[in-house]
N, C-alpha and C positions, 0 to 999 in steps of 0.2 A: 703834060696837062692838056686836056681837050678844050680848045677854044672855039669849037664849032657851035657851042651853045650861045650864039650871039645875042639872043633875046634875053638872056638871064645873066650874062657876064658883061658888065659895063665898067669902063674906067671912071674914076671919080675926079673930074677936073677941078672941082671947087675946093679941094683940100689944100691947094697952094703948096707952100714949102713945109708945112707942119705935118710931115709924114716921116716914117722911120728912115728911109733911105731914098728919098725922092731924087730922081735924075731926069734929065730931059729925054732920055731914051724912051721907053715905055714898057709895056708888058710886065716883066718880072719885077720891076721896081715901082710899080704903081699899085695902089689899092684898087680892088675891084668890088663894085656893088653887085651883089648877087640877089636875084629875086626868086623866092620860093614859089611853088606851084599855087599856093593859096594867096600869094600877093605880098607877103611881108619881105623885108630885105635884111641882109646881113652883109658883112664885109670880109674880104679875103685878100691876103697879101701872098702871092705865089713864092717870092724869093725867101721871105722870112718864115713862110709856112704857118701863118697865124690866121685864125678865124675869130671874129667877135660879133656878137649880136648888138653891141652898143653903137650908137650913131656917132661915128668918128668925125662926122662933118661938124660937130661941136668942138671947138678948140679945147675946152676943159677935159672932155672925154679923151680926146686924142693925146693930150699931154700926159694924162694919167696912164694911158696905155703904153705910151712911149717910155715912161719911167719904169713901168712894171716889167716890160719885156726884157730889160737889161738884166734882171735878176733870174731869168729863166734860161736854162741851157739850150738855147736854140741851135747851137752848133752841133749838139748831139743828135738832132733830128735827122734821120736817114731818109732815103727816098721812100715815098709812100707814107711818111709820118707828118703830122702837123699838130698844132696845139690850139685849143680854144681858151682865150683869156676872158674871164668873167669878172666884171667889176663888182666888188662887195661893198663899196662905200660910194657916196655921192661925189660928184666932181669937185665940190667945194672942200672936201676933206681928203685930198690926195695924199697918199703916203706910199712908201715903197712896197707895202703889202696890199695895195688897193686891189690888185688882180691875182695875187699869188695864192690865195686861200683855196680857190676853186678852179685851178688850171686843169683842164681835161686834155690828156695826151691821146692822140688817135693814131692807130696804125692800120692804114687801109690794106696793106699787104696781107695781114693776118685777120682783118676784120675784128679788131679788139680796141677797146678804149678803157682808160683807167685814170684816176687821179694820182696814182702812184706811177711815176715815170718808168721805173725799173720793170714793172710788170708787162709793159708793151714793147720793150726792146725786141728786135727781130728774133733773138735766140730764146727769149723767155716765155712767150705764150705756150710753147710746147711743154714747159715745166709746170704749168699751172694745173691744179686739180680740176676735175670736171665741174664742180660747183662754182669755183672761182672763175674758170674760163667762161662758163655760161653767163655769169654776171658781167664780165668784161664784154662779152658779145652783146649783151642787152644794152649796155652803155653805148656801144658802138652804133648799133642799129637805131637807137633813140637819137643819137647825135646826127646820124646820116638822114634820118627822117626830117630833122629840122634844118639841115644844111646839105641839100642834095644837088645844088646847082653848079658847084665848082669842081666836082669830081665825077668821073664816069662810074657807072654801076659796077660794083665788085663782081668779078667773074663767078664767084661761088654763090651769089645770091639766088640765081635761078635754080641751081641744083639743090641748095639747102631748102629753099621754099618748096620745091616739088617733093623732096623727100619727106618733109614735115607734113605736108598735106596728104601724102599717100598714107602715112601712119594714122593721121587723124581720121581719114576715111575708113581705114581698116578697123580702128578702135570703135567707131560708130557701128560697123557691121557686127563686131564681136560682142560689145557691151550693151548696145541698144540705148535705152534711156538712162542706164547707169554710167554711160560714158562721161568722163570729166574733161575731155579735150575741148578747146575753146570754140571750135566750129562744128556745126551740125553736118550731117551727111550732105544735105543739099547745098550748104554753104561751101563745103569742101569741093563739091563738083564745080560750083561757079568760080571759086578761087583758082582751082586747077586750070580751068579754061582760060582765065585771065593770064595766069603765069605762062601758059603755052603761047598765047598771043604775044606776050612781051618778049619772048625769045626770037620773034621774027626780026629780020634785018631792018625793017622800017622803024623799029623802036630802039635801035642801038643807042642813039643820042638823046633819048627821051628823059626829060627831068621827072615827069610823072611816073615813069617806070622805076626810077631810083626811089622816089618817095613811096610808092606802093610797096615795093619789095622790102624797104626798110621798115615800114609799118608792120608788114606781115611777119618779118623775122623778129621784130621786137615783141610781138604778141606770142610768138613761139617760145622765145627765151623767157618771157615772163611766166608762161605756163610751166616750163621746165623748172624754173626756180621755185615755183609754188609746190611742185611735185617732188622736190628734193632730187632732181635729176642727177643720176650718176653717183649716188651716195649709198644706196641700200641694195642688198641682194634680194632676190625674189621672196625668200622666206622672211627676212627681216622686214621687207616692205609690207607683206601680208600681216605680220604681227603688229606692225605700226598702225595699219589701217584698222585692225580689230581693236586695238587699244584705244584708238581715237573714238570709235563707235561706242565703246563701253563707257567712255566719259560723258556721253550724251544721255545718260540715264536720268529719269525724272525723279522728282521728290517723292519719297514713299512715306505715307502717314504711319503713325504708331500702330502696333498690332491691334489694340482695342478699337481704334478708329477704323482700321482696315476690316475688322470683323463686322462692325456696324455697316460699313459701305457694302460689303458683300451681301449682308442680309437685305439691305435696301434694294440692291440691284437684282438679286435672284428671287426675292419674294414680292416686295412692293412694286418693283418695276418689271417683273416678269422676264428678267434677263435681257431686256432690250438694250440697255447701255453697253453690253458687250459688243454689239454691232457698231455702235457709234465710236466706241473706243478704238476698235480696229481701223475704222475710217480715219479718225483723227491722227492716230499713230502713223499710219501709212503716209498721210499728207505731210506730217511734220518731219519725216526722214528726208535728209538731203541726198538726192541721187543725181549724179551727172551735172550738167551745166546749170548755171543760174536761171536760164530761160525755162528749165523744167520746173523750177520753184513756182513761177507765175502760172505755168500751165496746170500744175497740180492744185494750186490754190483756186484757180478758176473752176476746175473740175469739182473740187470740194464744195465750193459755194453753189455751183449749179445743182449738185446732187441734193444738198440740203433744201434749196429752194423748191426743187421738184417734189421731194418727199413731203415737205411741209404744205405745199399747195394741195396735194392729195388729202392730207390729214384735215386741212381746213375745210375742204368740200364735204368730207364725211361728217366732221364735227358740226358743221352748219345744218346739214340735213337732220342729224340726230337731235340737235337742239330744238329744231322745229317740231320734230315728232314728240319729244319729251314735253314741250310746252303744250302741244295739243292733247297729250295724255292727261296732263294736270287739269286741263279744262273740262274733262269728263266728270260729271257729278257722281257723288257717292263712291269716290275712290278710297279704298281702305287706307288707314293711317300709315301702315307699314309700307304700302306701295307708294304713298305720297313722299315719305322720307327718302326712299330709294330714288324716286324720280327727281327730287330736289338735288340729291347728290349727283345724279347724272347731269343735271342742268349745270351745276357748278363746274363739274369736270369738263364738260363740253366748252363752257366759257373759258376755262383756264387753258385748254388746248388751243382755242382760237386766239386768245390774247398772246400767249407765248409764241405761237407759230407766226402770227403777223409781225410781232416785234422782231423776232429772230430773222425773218426774211428781209425786213427793212434794214436791219443793221448789217447783215452779211452782204447784201447787194450794194450798200453804200460804201463798202470798204473792200475794193477789189484790186488795190495796188500791191506790188510786191512788198513794199515797206509795211503795209498793213498785215500781210501774212506773217512777216517776221515778228511783229509785235504780238500778234494773236498767238502764235505758236510758243513764243518765249513765255508769255504769261501762263499758258496752259502747262508747260513743262515745269515751271517753277511755282505752280499753284500748290497750296498745302495738301490738297486731296489728289493731286496729280491728274493723269488722263481720265481716270474713272470718275473723279469729281465733275469734270467738264462733260464727260459722256452722260452722266445722270441729268445734267441740265439740258443737253441736246435732246435727250430722249423724253423730255416732259410732254411735248405735243402728242406723240403716239401713245405714251403710257396713260396720260389723262383720257385720251380717246378710248383706250381699252377699258379703263375704269368706268367711263360713261356708258359704254355698251353693256358692261356687266351689270351695273346698277339699274340701267333701264330694263334689262332682261329680268332682273329680280323684281322690279316693280310690276312688270306685266305678269310674271308668274304668281306673285303675291295677290294680285287682283283676281287672277283666275281661281286660285285656291280658296279665296274668300267666298266664292260662290258655291263651294262644294257642300255647304250646309243646307242647300235648298232641296228641291224635289229630286226624285230618282233619276229622271232624264237629265236634270241639270248636273247631278253628280257624275252621270255617265259621260256627258259631254266634257265636263271639266277634267276628269281623269283621262279621257282620250287625248285632250290637248296636252296634258302633262306627259303622257306616254310619248306622244309625238315630239314634245320638247326634249325628253330624255334621249330619244333616238338621234335627233338632230344635234344635241349637245355632244353625244359620243362621236358622231361623224366629224363635227368641228374639231374636237380635241384630237382625234386621229389625224386629221389634215394638218393641224398645227404641229403636232409632234413629227409628222413625216417631213414637212417642209423645214423643220428646225434641224433635223439630222441629215437630210439628204445631201447637204453641201459638203459634208466631211466624210472621210472614209471611216466607217464604223465597223468594228469587229466584235465589240463587246456583246452585241445582241445575239450573235450566233453562239458565242461562248456561253452566255447565260442560258439560252435555250438548250444547248447541249448538256450543260450541267443539270438543268431541270429534268430533262428526259433521262439522263443517267441516274439521277437520284430516284426518280419514280420507278425506273426499272430495277434498281437495287432494292428499293423498298418492297417491290412485288416479289422479288426472289426470296428475300428474307422472310416475308410473310408465308410464302409457299413452303419454305424449309421448316418453319415453325409448325405449320399445320401437319 
């Protein structure tokens, strides 16, 4: 045992004769008060190889501990082994089982710990399966993180930590944002640097070194346990991952409701909800570490706020133009109706956009994203139902623009019944409007399909030319 850690290993002179095997000698027959790096204390008895977190300076606690240790096979503890006795009842209700329910046996030689004494005997850790061995390792590192002051750092800690960090760094390079390892690339670099510094001779007897490595290895073992480490082949692991993803499907509405939703999306909403559905679905998918969830959520909110802000600006300008148009005297009734519809659509776009920006910006925590996505996935109408609501500001803006355009065209056509020059100017404006309309439709169509690889257009053109050529040949043959 290393007694060079004098600042954290102290004899406890106030215990008097109420200890297990107190003698006037010292060292191995004395309880030692150990101080953790964070300042809390625990007690260790070197000869009996017992550790406890309870304050044995209180006579009742010490009496219960003394009574319980007699029921534990302390003589079977070999070198490098010890036991942590945990009190399960208050000192006023002392019984022979006060500590026996949660005795944790530790084997520092193999870096394992278990509540089952047989699992940590020197010859047994090698017989444990990968999953069980990993859990025993996690218990050990968790124990050492809380009790680092009375034992030296295990020799394998540096090597195991370095190996784990190397793989985490590699997985970050390979998988990118889809990586599920507990540390990011930059964190792996920083942790690796700390591990290298801890290997220096100046840190040989460092309590903080033991605490840090124990914490790091506990996180490594926790990650491995969550990933079913050592249980699946590559093929079965891939199938398991695919099966898990398939269980994350959303609620699908009945066929009739689905038909209505498709009609609303593709006709009344001009297909705009498809874009928002893809955005929501990509944000709802869990990829990589939990930190990516918050990052994706912030990106999702930022995009909505940015788009809605642009829509609000255009809707406000259009609303002003529509109100000004309605102020013009002698506007035809049809033009007035279209202008009123445009006004209501602009107001709807503004109201929904402002409220949506306020609600999304007010809920930016990770917990808010979980609630948000859970409600969307389990909504009766699924992702498309929520996408329709998200697309209301741009859709209402489109309807406002269309109805305002109709009102202007109707007002122009109403003047076609006047003189010849008036008719000429009117139809000139209409012709220009038709040309601009075709240009706008062409631009909208182009920007709608330019983001995807389209091959159907070439096939349709090829079929059309082939049909015309065949028709021409048949016509020539008949002649």
